[in-house]
C-alpha positions as CSV (number, residue, x, y, z in Angstrom):
1,M,48.5,82.3,173.9
2,N,51.8,81.3,175.1
3,Y,52.8,80.3,171.6
4,I,51.2,83.9,170.4
5,Y,54.2,85.3,172.6
6,R,56.7,83.1,171.2
7,S,55.7,84.1,167.8
8,K,56.2,87.7,168.4
9,K,59.4,87.8,170.8
10,A,60.9,85.8,167.5
11,V,59.6,88.0,165.0
12,K,61.5,91.3,167.4
13,K,64.9,89.1,167.4
14,N,64.8,88.4,163.5
15,R,64.1,92.7,163.2
16,M,67.0,92.9,164.9
17,K,69.3,90.6,163.5
18,I,68.2,92.3,159.9
19,L,68.5,95.5,161.0
20,L,71.6,95.0,162.9
21,I,72.8,93.2,159.2
22,L,71.6,96.0,157.3
23,T,73.7,98.7,159.5
24,L,76.6,96.8,159.2
25,I,76.7,97.0,155.4
26,F,75.4,100.9,155.2
27,F,78.8,101.1,157.5
28,V,81.2,98.9,155.4
29,T,79.4,100.7,152.3
30,A,80.0,104.0,153.7
31,L,83.3,103.2,154.6
32,I,84.4,101.5,151.1
33,I,83.3,104.8,149.6
34,F,84.7,107.0,151.9
35,I,88.4,105.0,151.0
36,F,88.4,105.3,147.2
37,C,87.1,108.7,147.2
38,Y,88.1,110.7,150.0
39,P,90.8,112.7,147.6
40,K,87.5,114.0,145.7
41,F,86.2,115.6,148.8
42,D,89.3,116.7,150.3
43,N,91.1,119.2,148.1
44,K,94.2,120.1,151.1
45,K,94.8,116.5,150.9
46,Q,94.1,115.9,147.5
47,Q,97.0,113.4,145.8
48,I,98.1,115.5,142.7
49,I,99.2,112.8,140.2
50,K,101.4,114.7,137.5
51,P,101.7,114.1,133.5
52,A,104.8,112.1,132.4
53,K,107.8,114.9,131.4
54,V,107.5,116.0,127.6
55,R,110.6,114.3,125.8
56,I,111.9,116.1,123.2
57,G,114.6,114.5,120.8
58,F,116.8,117.0,119.1
59,A,119.0,115.7,116.0
60,M,121.4,117.6,115.2
61,G,123.1,117.3,111.7
62,T,126.8,118.6,113.1
63,L,128.9,119.7,116.0
64,K,131.4,121.0,113.7
65,E,131.2,124.4,114.0
66,E,131.4,126.3,117.6
67,R,128.2,127.8,117.3
68,W,126.1,124.4,117.4
69,F,127.7,124.2,120.9
70,K,125.7,126.6,122.1
71,D,122.4,125.8,120.9
72,R,122.9,122.4,122.5
73,D,123.8,123.1,125.6
74,I,121.2,126.6,125.3
75,L,118.5,124.6,124.1
76,I,118.7,121.7,127.3
77,A,119.4,124.4,129.6
78,K,116.0,126.2,128.7
79,A,114.0,122.8,128.2
80,H,115.0,121.4,131.2
81,E,114.0,125.2,133.2
82,R,110.9,124.3,131.7
83,G,110.5,120.6,132.7
84,Y,110.7,119.6,129.5
85,E,113.6,116.4,129.2
86,V,116.2,116.2,126.3
87,E,117.2,113.5,123.7
88,W,119.8,114.6,121.7
89,V,122.2,113.3,119.2
90,N,125.1,114.1,116.6
91,A,125.0,113.1,113.2
92,N,128.3,114.3,112.3
93,E,127.7,115.1,108.7
94,N,125.9,112.1,108.0
95,D,122.8,111.9,106.6
96,V,121.9,108.0,106.7
97,E,123.5,108.1,110.8
98,Q,120.9,110.8,111.1
99,I,118.1,109.0,110.0
100,N,119.0,106.4,112.4
101,Q,119.4,108.6,115.5
102,V,116.2,109.5,114.8
103,K,114.8,105.9,114.7
104,Y,116.9,106.1,117.8
105,L,114.9,108.9,119.6
106,L,111.1,107.4,118.3
107,S,112.6,104.6,120.4
108,K,113.0,106.3,123.5
109,N,109.3,107.5,123.1
110,I,110.0,111.5,122.3
111,N,106.6,113.8,122.5
112,I,108.0,116.0,119.5
113,L,111.7,116.1,117.6
114,I,113.5,119.0,116.8
115,I,115.7,118.5,114.0
116,V,118.7,119.8,112.6
117,P,118.9,118.2,109.1
118,N,122.5,117.7,107.3
119,N,121.6,117.8,104.4
120,Y,118.3,119.4,103.2
121,E,116.7,116.8,101.0
122,K,117.8,113.9,102.7
123,C,116.8,114.4,105.9
124,S,112.8,113.8,104.3
125,G,113.3,110.1,105.1
126,A,113.9,110.9,108.8
127,V,111.0,113.5,109.4
128,N,108.4,110.6,107.5
129,L,109.3,108.3,110.1
130,A,108.3,111.0,113.2
131,K,105.2,112.1,111.3
132,K,105.0,108.2,111.0
133,R,104.3,107.7,114.6
134,G,102.3,110.9,115.2
135,I,104.9,113.1,116.5
136,K,105.5,117.2,115.5
137,V,107.9,118.2,113.5
138,I,110.3,121.4,114.0
139,S,112.6,122.3,111.2
140,Y,115.4,124.2,113.4
141,D,118.0,126.8,111.8
142,R,118.2,124.7,108.6
143,L,114.8,123.9,106.0
144,V,113.9,120.6,105.7
145,K,112.5,119.8,101.9
146,N,109.8,117.6,101.2
147,S,108.9,117.0,103.8
148,D,105.8,117.4,106.5
149,I,107.5,119.3,108.7
150,D,105.0,121.6,111.4
151,V,107.6,124.2,111.3
152,Y,110.6,126.1,109.9
153,I,112.7,128.7,113.1
154,S,115.6,130.2,112.0
155,F,116.8,133.1,111.3
156,N,116.6,135.1,108.1
157,N,119.0,133.8,105.9
158,Y,118.2,136.0,103.4
159,K,119.3,138.8,105.6
160,V,122.7,137.5,106.1
161,G,123.4,137.5,103.0
162,E,122.0,141.2,102.2
163,L,124.0,142.3,105.4
164,M,127.8,140.6,104.4
165,A,127.3,142.3,100.6
166,K,125.9,146.0,102.3
167,W,129.1,145.6,104.2
168,L,131.6,145.1,101.8
169,L,130.1,147.4,99.2
170,K,131.0,149.9,101.7
171,S,134.3,149.0,102.0
172,V,134.8,148.2,98.5
173,P,132.4,149.7,95.6
174,R,134.0,148.1,93.0
175,G,136.4,145.1,92.1
176,N,137.2,141.7,91.7
177,Y,134.6,139.6,94.3
178,V,135.0,136.2,95.5
179,F,131.9,134.3,96.7
180,L,132.6,131.4,98.9
181,L,129.3,129.5,99.4
182,G,128.6,126.8,102.4
183,D,127.2,123.0,101.2
184,P,125.0,123.0,98.7
185,G,122.7,120.1,100.5
186,D,122.3,123.1,103.1
187,Y,119.4,125.2,102.3
188,N,120.6,128.1,104.4
189,V,122.7,128.7,101.2
190,Q,120.3,128.9,98.5
191,M,118.8,131.4,100.5
192,I,122.4,133.0,101.2
193,K,123.2,133.5,98.1
194,E,119.6,135.0,97.0
195,G,120.4,137.6,99.3
196,Y,123.5,138.6,98.8
197,H,122.6,138.5,95.0
198,K,119.9,140.9,95.7
199,V,122.2,143.5,96.9
200,L,124.9,142.9,94.5
201,D,123.2,142.2,90.9
202,S,123.2,145.2,89.8
203,F,126.8,146.2,90.5
204,I,127.3,142.7,88.5
205,N,125.5,143.9,85.2
206,K,127.1,147.5,85.7
207,K,130.4,145.8,85.1
208,Q,131.3,148.1,88.8
209,I,131.7,144.2,90.7
210,N,133.2,141.8,88.8
211,N,132.2,138.0,90.1
212,I,135.5,136.3,89.5
213,L,134.6,133.5,91.5
214,E,131.5,132.1,93.1
215,R,132.0,128.2,94.4
216,Y,130.3,125.9,97.1
217,C,132.6,124.4,100.1
218,Y,131.3,121.1,101.2
219,N,130.3,120.3,104.2
220,W,131.2,124.1,105.0
221,R,134.8,123.0,105.0
222,K,137.6,126.0,104.9
223,E,140.0,124.0,103.0
224,Y,137.7,124.1,100.6
225,A,137.6,128.3,101.2
226,Y,142.0,128.1,101.3
227,N,142.2,126.3,97.8
228,Y,140.0,128.0,96.2
229,I,141.4,131.6,97.7
230,N,145.1,130.2,97.0
231,N,144.3,129.0,93.3
232,L,143.2,132.7,92.8
233,L,146.4,134.5,94.3
234,E,148.9,131.8,92.8
235,E,147.0,132.7,88.8
236,G,147.8,135.9,89.5
237,K,144.4,137.1,90.4
238,R,143.8,140.2,91.7
239,I,141.1,140.0,95.1
240,D,139.5,143.1,96.1
241,A,136.6,141.7,98.2
242,V,135.6,138.1,100.0
243,L,132.0,137.3,100.9
244,A,132.8,133.9,102.7
245,S,129.4,132.4,103.9
246,N,130.7,131.9,107.5
247,D,133.3,132.5,110.1
248,S,135.3,128.8,109.3
249,L,135.3,129.9,105.3
250,A,136.7,133.6,106.1
251,E,139.5,132.0,108.5
252,G,140.2,129.4,105.2
253,A,140.6,132.4,102.9
254,I,142.9,134.7,105.7
255,M,145.0,132.4,106.0
256,A,145.2,131.9,102.2
257,L,145.4,135.7,101.8
258,S,147.9,136.1,105.1
259,E,150.4,134.0,103.0
260,K,150.4,136.2,100.5
261,R,150.6,139.4,102.9
262,L,147.1,140.1,102.2
263,A,145.4,139.5,105.3
264,G,143.2,142.7,106.8
265,K,144.0,144.3,103.2
266,V,141.3,142.2,101.5
267,P,138.3,143.1,103.2
268,V,137.0,139.1,104.1
269,T,132.8,138.5,105.8
270,G,131.9,135.7,107.9
271,Q,128.6,134.5,110.0
272,D,127.9,132.9,113.6
273,A,130.0,134.8,115.0
274,D,133.0,132.3,116.4
275,I,135.5,133.9,119.1
276,S,138.1,133.4,116.6
277,A,136.3,135.9,114.1
278,C,135.3,138.2,116.5
279,Q,139.0,138.2,118.0
280,R,139.7,138.7,113.6
281,I,137.2,141.4,113.3
282,V,138.7,143.7,116.0
283,K,142.9,142.8,114.7
284,G,141.6,143.7,111.5
285,T,142.4,140.8,109.2
286,Q,138.0,139.9,109.3
287,L,136.0,142.9,107.9
288,M,132.5,142.0,109.5
289,T,130.3,138.7,111.0
290,V,126.9,138.2,111.2
291,Y,126.0,137.8,115.2
292,K,122.7,135.3,115.1
293,P,121.8,135.8,118.9
294,I,121.1,132.3,119.7
295,D,119.0,132.6,123.1
296,R,116.4,134.1,120.9
297,L,116.5,131.2,119.0
298,V,116.3,129.2,121.6
299,D,113.4,131.1,123.0
300,L,111.7,131.2,120.3
301,T,111.3,127.1,119.6
302,L,110.5,126.1,123.3
303,E,107.7,128.7,122.7
304,I,106.6,126.5,119.5
305,V,107.3,123.4,121.3
306,D,104.8,124.6,124.0
307,K,102.2,125.3,121.5
308,L,102.8,122.0,119.3
309,I,102.7,119.9,123.1
310,K,99.1,122.1,123.4
311,E,98.2,121.7,120.4
312,E,97.4,125.1,120.0
313,P,97.7,127.4,116.7
314,L,100.6,128.7,115.4
315,K,100.2,132.8,114.5
316,S,103.7,132.8,111.8
317,V,104.0,135.7,110.0
318,Y,105.4,133.8,106.9
319,M,104.6,130.6,105.3
320,L,107.8,129.0,103.0
321,N,106.4,126.3,100.5
322,N,109.3,123.4,101.3
323,G,108.4,121.7,97.9
324,Y,106.0,119.7,100.0
325,K,103.9,122.3,101.6
326,N,103.3,125.5,102.6
327,V,105.5,125.5,106.3
328,P,104.6,128.4,109.0
329,T,108.1,129.8,109.2
330,F,109.2,131.9,112.1
331,F,111.6,134.4,111.4
332,I,114.9,136.0,113.7
333,D,116.6,139.3,112.3
334,P,120.5,138.6,112.3
335,I,122.9,141.6,113.0
336,G,126.0,142.9,111.2
337,V,128.9,142.8,113.7
338,D,131.7,145.3,113.2
339,K,134.9,146.6,114.9
340,S,132.4,149.5,115.7
341,N,129.3,147.6,117.0
342,I,130.8,144.3,118.7
343,N,131.0,146.0,121.9
344,D,127.3,146.9,121.8
345,T,126.1,143.6,120.6
346,V,128.3,140.4,121.0
347,I,129.8,141.3,124.2
348,K,127.3,143.6,125.1
349,D,125.0,140.4,124.8
350,N,127.4,137.7,127.4
351,F,127.4,136.0,123.5
352,H,131.3,136.5,123.8
353,T,133.7,137.7,127.2
354,W,135.4,141.2,126.4
355,D,138.6,139.0,127.8
356,E,137.8,136.4,125.2
357,V,137.4,138.9,122.3
358,Y,140.5,141.3,123.0
359,I,143.0,138.9,124.5
360,T,146.5,139.1,123.3
361,K,148.7,136.1,123.1
């Protein structure tokens, strides 16, 4: 009987030990689950893990013209407001350097590439590098031809040419016209040319307008514009109007005209609303410029960046064939500006201030 009593006592003791061990295992397991899963149970104290910032690579072909500084500064500022980081480079009009700079941007692990091609053909190699890495590419303000760009965003350069032609027609409905084109490697130049010819060809065919010179100015250098105008004047040619494709070329043409005391007598167009051009307009030595509100271009570009990053569909009005494919295209309309509306456009938008435009020296 004593043996049986002791056996029962031992069994009871073992059961207590097993129960204690199981209880300990339960609490340890519960503690582990609590430690690792607590953020899921407590939403208020849950740690929010933010994704890494989107990094934009901004590859610029040039900073020679005043307007490109505005593009750079505005894009960087507005991108930062959206929480994006920006790595920017400037190729200084060097095609090989632009490809090397895109390689550099790719090494910085960019998520998207915004590119202003120095040359619309030669830049295709830089685009190919990005696409091989699975990076979306935005062709900004200048089209990259024969490449797999995802989207093209620009001002409507056909309308730029049309505006210049219409302004000159109002001032000089007949006479000798000079056409100063920009760099042939910039596809915008071809679009501008198509735009002004659309307006003027009927007048040229009727001999109301004489096309006495139509030349490219390589790298958009005003020295070419100066030499073309100067040579014509030295040859004794009468010039009645000058369609200069941007304000830098307009400046070169006006320099040559001023040496013959013709500045202000021969209407000259321009593009970009550079501060010096706006000053010439109010002084009367330049007829007009084409104002392109860069804020709007940058806002549209960053909206497209948002969609590309989120892989949302792009709803474009235009599709433009770049030689490789039909590219979704977004255009912003430019604005013709002369003395009559400069206050209500360039100055009202604070693109330049009143003091800057009307400064007297």
